[in-house]
N, C-alpha and C positions, 0 to 999 in steps of 0.2 A: 458325628460328635457334637452337632449343633442343637440336639434336642434338649429342651429345658422344661421342667415342670412349671406349673402355673403359679407356684407359691411366690407371691410378692413380685411377679414379673409383669410390668405394665405394658400397654400397647405402645406408649411413647418410647419405652426402653427397647422394645422389639424393633420399631422403625429405625431408631438411632443405631442399633446394632447392625442392621443390614446395610445401612449407608456406610457406617464406619468400617465394616468388614471389607466391602468393595474398595473403599478409598485406601485403607491401609495396605491391603494386598497389592494394589496397583502401584502405590507410591513408595512402597518399602520392600522391594525384592531383596533377597539376601546379598546379592552383589553390591547393591546400593548401600545396604547396612554396613558392609565391610568397608566400602569406600569412605563413608562418613565417619567411621571410626578413626580414620587417618586425617580427617579434616579438623582444622582448629576450632571452627564454630560448632561442629558436631551435628548440625541439622541443616536441612534445605530451607532457606528463607521463603522460597516460592511455595513450598508445601505448607509452611506456616500461614502464609497469606491466604491460601485456599481454605485452610481450616477456619480461619477467621471469617472468610466469606460464607462458609457453611453455617456460621452462627454458633459454633461449638464453644467459643469463649463466653458467650452470653447466656448459656443454658441455665446456670444456677444463680444468675443475677436477676433481681426483681425487675419487673417492667418499669417501675418508678425510676430506675437508673439505666434505662435503655437495654434491659436484658430480656430474656425469653420468659422469665417468671417461673421456671421449673425448679428443680432442686438438685442436690448432690447425687441423689439416686440415679438421675438421668445422665450423669457423667460416667457412671460405672460401665455401661456397655462400650463406651468409646475407649476408656482406659483399658478395658479387657482386650479389645482388638489391637490397640497400640502395643500392648505387651505381647500379643500373639505374633505380630509381625515386626517387632523391634522398631516401630516408627519413632524416630528420634525427634525431639523438640521440647520446648518449654511449656507444654500443656499442663503437666502435673503441677509444676511450681507456680504457674500463673493462676491456675484454678484455686490453689491453696491461698495465694496472696489475696485473691478476690474475696474468699471467705473470711480472711483475717480482717479486711476492711469492713465487710458486711456486718460482722459480729462485733468488732472492736473499734471501728472508726466513728468519728463524729459525723453528724449529718452533712456538714460541709465537705468532709473528706469523701464520704460516699457519693455525693453529688459531683465531685471533681474527678475522682479516680475510677469509679466503677464503669461509667460509660466508655472511658478510654480503654479499659481492659476488655470490655465487651466488644470493642471495635478491633482488638488485636494487639494492643500494646502489651509488651512482656513485663511481668513483675515476678518477684521471687521472695523467698523468706530466708533469713539468717537466724537460725535458732540454736544450732548445735555449738557446743564449746569443747574445750580441751578434755574435759572429764568424760565426754561421750555419754553423759547421763540422758536417758530417754524421758526423764521428768522435765518438761519444758519450762517449769518454774525454777529450776536449779540454775540460776543465772549469775554470772560474775561480771559480765560486761556492764558498763555504767554510762549514765548520761548526767552531766553536771550542769547546773544553771549558770549561765554567763550573760553578760550584757548583749552578746551577739546571738544568743539562743541556747542550744543544748550542745555541750562539748562531749563527744563520745570517746570511750576508751575500752580497750579489750580486744578480743579476737574471736571470730566465728569460723566454723568449719562446715563442710558439706553444704555450701551455698549453691544450690543447683542453678545452672544457666545464668550465673551472675553477669557474665560478659555480655549477654544479649539483653539484659533487663534494663528497662527504663527506671524502675524503682526497686529498691530492696527494703523489705520490712524486717527490721532487726529487733530482737528482744534484748532489753537492757534493764538495769535497775535505776529507778529515779526516786531519790529519797528512800532508798532501800526497799522499794516496792516494785514488783514486776510491771513492765511497761513495754509498749511497742512503738517504734519510731519509723517513719518513712524517710528513706535516704534516696534522693534523686541521683541519677547517673552523673549529672554535672557536679554534684557535691563530693564525688569520690576523688581523692588524690590519685596521682598517676600510678603509684605502686600499691594501691590499697588491695587489689585483687591478685591472688596467686593461684594458678591452676593446680589442682591436686591430682595426683596419680591414684586412680581408684580402680577397683577390680573389674567393674563393668564399664568397658570402653565405649559402649553405645551412649553413655551419658557424660555430661560435663559438670564438674563440681569444682568449687573454688574455696579457698580460705580468704576471709575478709578481715583486714586489720582496720579497726575502728579508730585507732589513735590518729589524731589530727583532723578528724571529721567533725564539723560543726553544722548543725541543721537548725532551721528556725523553729521556734516553739510551736508553730502551727503544724509542724511535722509529727508532733506527739499525738498518738491515737488516744482515745478516751481511756484514761487510767482506771476508771471505775469498772470498765469491761475487760481489762487486760487478761485477768486470769480465766474468765469465761471464754475469751477469744483463743487463748492458748489451749484450753481443754478441747474446744471445738476443732481447732487446727489438728490437734493430735489424733482425734478420731477420724476426721476427714482424710488425713494422710494415710492412716491405716486402711480405711475403706478403699481408697483409690489404689493404694499399693496392692491390696488383695486382688483387686480387679486385674491389675497388670500381671500379677503373679499367675492368676488363673489362665489368662490368655497365653502366657509363656508356657505353662504346664501343658495346656492342650496341644500347643505346637510341637513341643519337644517329644510328646508321646506320639503324635502323628509322624514326626521325623524318624523316630526310632522304629515304629511299625513298618514304615516304608523300607527301611534298611533290612529289617528281619524278613520281609517278604521277598527280597531280591538277592541277598547275600547267600551264597551256597558254600557248604562245607561237607566234605565226605559224601558228595552227591545229593545232598538234601538242603533245602532252604533252612537257614538256622532258626527261623521262626517256628519250625515244626518241633523243636526240642522243648520238652516240658520245663527244663531248667530256665528257659527264656520266656516261655508262655506265662508261667505263674507270676514272676515279678512284673511282667507287663500288665497283667490283670490288676495286681496290687497298685501299680502306678495309676491306672485308670480309675479304680474305685476311690483312691485318695483324692484324685482330681475332682471327681463327681461330688464327693462330700464337701470339698472346699468351695466348689461353685454353688452348690445348694446353699451353703452357709453365707456365701457372698451376697446372693440376691435376697436372702432372708434379712441380712443386715441392712442392705440398701432399703428394703421395704420398711423396716422399723427404725431407720436411722434417727428420725426426729422424735422418737418416743423416749422420754426421759427414763434412764435406767436400762430399759430393754435394748435400746439402740447401742449403748456402750457394750453390754454383754454380748450381743450378737456380733458386733464388729470385732471384738477381741477374740471371740470364738473362731470367726472366719479367718482372721490373720494367723492365728496359731495353727490352724489346719492347713492353710494355704502354704505357709512357710515349709511345713513338713512335706507336703505333697510335691512341691516344686523341687526341693532338694533331692527327694527320693527319685523322682522321674528323671531329673537331669543326671544324677549319679548312674542310674541304670543305662541311660543313653551312652554315656562315656564308656561304661563297662562293656556293653554289648558291641561297641565299635572296636573293641580290642585295642591294640597299640595305637591305631590311628585316632582313637577317641581322645587320647591324651595330647594330641598335637594341636597347634594353633589353627591349622587348616580345617579341622573338624568343627562343624557348627555346634556339636553337642556341648562343647566347653563354653560357648557363649551363654547358653541357658544356665549352666552351673554358676558361672560368674554373676549372672543376673540374680540368681537365687541367693547367693552370698550377700550381694549388695542390699537386696530388700530386707534380709534378716538383720542387717546392721542399722537400718533406718527405722526410727520410731518404735522399736521393740521387736525382739525375736519371739519365737514360739514360747520359750520358757518364761520370758517376761510377761507375756499376755496370759499364760496359764496361772501365774502367780497373782496377777491382777484379778483374774476371774475367780480365784479362790476367795479373795477378799470380798468380791461383790456378791458371790452366790452363797457362801457359807456363813 
């Protein structure tokens, strides 16, 4: 299942995929995944340090800021393998935070923060609000000018890996205009973060109360680039989520097929029954469509217009494929599939989580209609 057509698949992506596959398989066996689900931090700091040493955090950061000078497309194969093996950690959130600074930050902020992120410092984004609106410019949180700097107010939700982050980049309104501000870990009051209970227990998510937080005015990113940065973040998040989804879809299909080949009923392996063969083929073809669209989107990501269309197409297909494959895995495992001990439900939980973040399939299809028609 590792064959991939040449459409938009670079040599660099291939090399990164092979390294990431070995690393994630070795560092994230299922027993460790389940152990980390019970851990407060939710990931292994030593594994994070190894990822930083491999240079993964620097991939999409320009050389001028001590990065590797590649692009978001080269992060895709890494995210795919992380999704395949449920490798926990703040890679997704830190990668998005780096893109926010790269597109929306001042030159001084880029010089200050991007080398630190490239070296392994954790950062994250606080963009979601009570409304759950996937339009990142639908902001109600505010920043008001004071003598001390910018006084923040409001609340943010689904702030990934906030407890591990050195900086949180939050979206706020400044003079009724969208803006992004950098909040240092030391600027957070004691009770500013509240861990959220989310369906995907392999991840860590927090609510962030902005009330009582004041940041220096130098923490404000370039307001002239705020909307462009939010649009870029939105597409990056969907591209990388699609990669993670494709990895998860591949593994849940493999997991299901292994079961179908070994479980016997009425003297036959259950995989020999047509009623199970056909849905398995449907799951696989859905996965292949999603993965083809993923690497097409990665290839055209920086092309204006085309990149957005390709990314939304990929996310819409991937959401559908993951949900279907995970549903079939639960169904084929019978009563055991509905228990917490069955790994099939971990994939279904993951699919639900991804659909809730940055737009589900229906949302992206609607956006595509506006873009294409």
